[in-house]
N, C-alpha and C positions, 0 to 999 in steps of 0.2 A: 575828197581830200585835196586841198590846194598844195602847190609846191611848197609854199611857206610852212604849212602844217607838217608836211612830210619832212622837210629839212630840220625843223627844230626838234623833232623826235630823235634825230641822229647827231645833232650838233654837239661836238666835244670841245671845240675851242674856236676862237676867232683870232685872225692875224691881219695886220695892215701892212701893205706893200707900197713902196714909192713907185713913181713913173719909171718905166723900163726895168724894173727889178724882176729877176726870174723867180717864179714860184715853183716851177718844174723845169728841170733841164733834161732835154732829150738824151737818152742813154743812161741816165742816173737810176739808181734803184730807189724804190719808194713804196710806201705802205699807206699813203694817205689818199682819200677822196675829198675833193673840195666843192664848195658851192660859192658862187659870187653873191656876196651880201650887199655890197655897194660898189659902183663903178663898173669898169669893164676890163677884160683881158684879151690878149691875142694868142691864138694857138698857132705855133710855127713849127715847121719841119725843115731840117737841114737837107739840102739837095746839092747836086754838083754846081748849081748856079747860086748857091748861098741859101739863106733863110727864106722860106716861102710861107706867107700867111695862109693858113687853111681855114681859119674861122675867127670871128670876133664874138665873144661871149659877154653877156650882160647879166644884171641882177636876176638871180633865180636859176641861172644855168649851172650845171654840174660838170666838172671835169676831173680827170685822173681816174675815172671809173674803170678803165680797161684793165687795171691790175686785179680787179675782182675775178676776172676770168682767166688770168694768166696762171700757169703752173710753173714750178721751179723758181729760178731767179727772176724776180720781176723787175723788168727795165722799162723806163718811160719811153713811149713811142714818139713823143713830140714835146716841144717846149711850150711852156705857158708863161707869158710876160705881162706884167701890169701895164695897162694903157692908161696912164694917169694914176692918181691915188686910187687904191682898191682895197676893200675889206673883203676877206674870204673866210668862210667857215670851214673848219676841218671836221669831217664826218667820222663817226665812230665806226671804224672798219670791222671790228668784231661783231658789233650789232648788225651791221649790214650783211655780213657773212652768215650770221646765225639766222636771220630772217630769210635769206636766200636758201639756206639749207632746209628750211621749213616748208617751201613751196613744192608743188607737185613735180614729179619728173617730167611731165609733158610741158609744163610752163618753163622749167629750166632748159629743156631742149630748145624751146622757142627763143628764149633769151640768148642762149648760146649761138644760135643761128643768126640772130640779129647782130650780135657782137662781131661775129665772123664777117657778116656783110659790111658792117661799119668799117672794119679793118681793111677789107678789100676795096671799098669805095674810097677810103683815105689814100691808099696806095695808088689807085688810079688818078685821083685828083693831083697827087704829087707829080706823077709822070706827066700829066697834061700841063701842069704849071711849068715844068722844066722844058717841055717841048715848045711852049709859047715863045715867040721872038722877044 
């Protein structure tokens, strides 16, 4: 299955954003998972030195997925900003969660471990970015 086939099975809506428009604001609450359909976005994190770019995502890349593994009040851990005109797809979170619940406990444990590693790596990258002159 290609990324495109996977995406369209979960696509609930499409939204177009203008250059420099926020799609996700760090610290805000949110329930959406997105996929870049056209264009690109920048993932940014606030640091003592200001906004630091963590990644640039292009067509087919998914973002906002961390909320799938968060419990309690779900807060966004980074901002995502349109880099030029961008069209994103909003994925059906209920379908994603339903499918996640249907997988084996071993695979869930593996996915949870990978998410924790991604969170830790992101934190380390932010620290390194702040330390750079």
